[in-house]
C-alpha positions, 0 to 999 in steps of 0.5 A, a space after each residue: 470178806 464172806 469168808 471172814 465172816 463166815 469163819 466168825 459165825 462157824 467160830 461162835 457157832 463151835 464156841 457155843 457147842 464146845 462151851 454147852 459140851 463142856 460146861 462152860 458158857 461165855 460171852 458171844 467173844 470168848 464163844 468166837 475166840 474159843 471156836 477158832 483158836 478150836 478149828 485151828 487146834 482140831 485141824 493140827 491134831 487130826 491132821 497128825 493123826 492123818 484124818 483130813 475134814 471134808 464137807 461142812 460135817 465133818 469139819 463142824 465135828 474136827 472144830 468141836 472137838 478142837 474147841 472142847 481140846 482148848 477148854 480142857 488145856 486152858 482149865 488144865 492150865 488155869 
């Protein structure tokens, strides 16, 4: 249960940071969605290049880059 709550809090933080970097402000729910989906995308993209994040700072960096990629992709598609 704690892992789910921690993931949502981390997702909200990642979504907020990525939103600030990409100039895409949103609500708390939107930031959570962007953060969770972004962390998934970041893990896949960095995994394809052979980079695996170990540690909190590395995970945060991968998640933020993935969330920025997600925001960029959504802007291009819609």
